[in-house]
N, C-alpha and C positions, 0 to 999 in steps of 0.2 A: 383643131377639133374636128372630129368626124361625126357625121349624122348617124344616129342609132339605127340599127337594122332590127327586124322582128326577133332575131335570136341573140342580140347583144345586150349586155348589161351596162349600166351607166359608166362604170370605171373604164370600160373599153373605148369610150368616146374621147378619152383624154390620154395624152402621152403615148409612149411606145407600147407595142403589143407583141414584140418579138425580141428574142435574144437576151443578153445580159441586162439591157436597159429595162426590159419587162420585169426581170427578177428584182431589180432595185425598186421599181415602181411598186411591186407587190409587197416588198418588205416595208416600204414607207406607208402603204395603205394599211397593213396589219398594225403597225405602230400607231397610226392615227386612229384606227378602229378600237384598239385596246384602250387608248387614252379617252376616246369618246365614251366607251362603256364604263370606265372608272369614274369619269366626271359625272355622267348622267346618273350613276348609282347614288351619288351624294346629293343630287339636285332634288329637292322636295318642293312640290307645287301644292299650295294649300287647296284642299278640295274636300267636299263632304262625301262620305262620312269619315274618310281618313285622307291624310296627305298622300300624294302619289309621287313616284319617281318617274323620270323619263327614260329609264334604262331599257324597257321593252321596246319603246319607240326606236331607240338606237339600234337594238337587235334587228328589228324589222327593216330599217333603212339600210343597215350594213348588209344584211342578207340579200336584199333586192339589188343594191348598188354594186355589190362585189361578186355576186353569183355564189353558187353552192360551195365550191371548193374553197375559195378565198374567204367567203363569209363564215363558214364553219371553222376554218383554220384560225380566223381572227378571234372568234368566241372561245375556242379551245386555248388559244394563247392567253387570253384574259383569265380563263379559269385556272390555267397553270400558274399564272402570276399570283392569283389569289391563294392557290394551294401552297405556294411557297411562303406565304405569310404576309404578302403585301396587303395594305388596307385599301382594297379596291371594291369591296362589296357594300351594299346599302347600310347594313348595321354592323359591319366589321369595325374593329378598333385595334389599338396596340395590344390589347389583352384578349381580344376575341377575333381570331383570324385563322387562316390556314385550313387544313383538312378538318379539324374539329368544328370550325364554323360551317364548312360546307356540308358536314354531316347533320347539321341542325335543321330547323324547320324549312329553310329556304333551299335545301339541297336539291329537291326535285325540280324546283323552278329554274335553278341554275343549269341543270342538265337539259331542261326544256329549251333554254336559250339556244344551245347548239343545234338541237333538232329544228327549232323554228327558223333559224338562220338558213339551214339547209332547204327547208320548205320554201322560204321566200326566194332563195336563189333559183330553185327549180322552176317556180312560177315565173320569175323574171326572165329566165332564159326562154320561156315560151311567149314572152311579150306581154304578160299580165301587168307588169309594172308601168305600161304605157297607157293604161286605162284606169280611171278612178274607180269604176265599179269592180273590175277584176282585181285591182290592187286591194280594194276593201275586202273582197272575198278571201284573198290570200292572207291578209292580216288577220281576219277572223279565224281562219283555219289554224294559223300559226299560234294565235292566242289560245285556241282550244287545246292545242298540243301542250303548250306551257302549263295550262291549268291541269290537264290530265296527269302529267308527270308530277307536278307540284302537289296536287291533292292526294295522289297515290302515296307519296312519301309522308305527307302530313298525316294521312290516315294511319299509316304504319306507326308513326310516332305517338299520335294523340287520340285516335278514335276509341281505343279501349277505355281510356280514362275520362275523356271529355265528350265523346259521342260524335257522330258524323255531322249533326247539326252545327256544332261548334266549329268543326273543321271547315265546313262549307262557308259558314259566316265569316270566319277570320282568314280563310285561305282563298276565298274568291269573291263572295257577295260584296264585301266592303270595298273591293277594288274595281267593281264593274263600271261605276260612273267614270273613273279615270281612264279605264280601258276604251270606253267609247270615244273619249277625246283623243287618245293616242291613235286609235284606228282611223279617225277622221283626218288627223294630221298626216299620218303616213300615207294614207290613200290619196291625199291631195298633193303632198309635197313631191313625191317621186315622179308621178306622171307630169307634174308641172316642170320639173327639171328636164325630163325627157323632151318635152315640147320646146323648151328654151334651147336645148342642145340641137334639136332638129333645125330650128330656125337659124342658128348660127353656123350650122355645118355647111 
């Protein structure tokens, strides 16, 4: 195990970082990340006013721990798996999946996941993931991007019929309490792992 440097991400502190062994490590990380995204999509945590999933938490942690290139690649691999019809999204099923599902209300949020992972990776590369405050800011900005893309697509689909107040309520406001929890968890967990890694390095 290597101690983290100001410009390293967590996954670079473990295992090989050169040659064919690095490629194998990256493949395994992508597989693990896709599995984490699929599992957390189905994990529902009871919370008011609506249950939340832990998927955005997984996106933020993967982006920070993997870096921009590998983090975005992992999210894109997850989206590609879903596009092929795998039941890996929060409300997907054997009869509702693939491209048709992705073009529905959650489409903008799914696209936002890839952008958010890239943002988290970029901040992590600058050492923001080693500070609770800076990690919290990075998660907040990434969350804002997810909502921007998600609400834009929901507005396109529903604003004309249901109005923007409905879009904001059911596309963002209901989920804000859960987002505060996920922000706190991500902002605490990643710096804590960095600190643990530094002590063992």
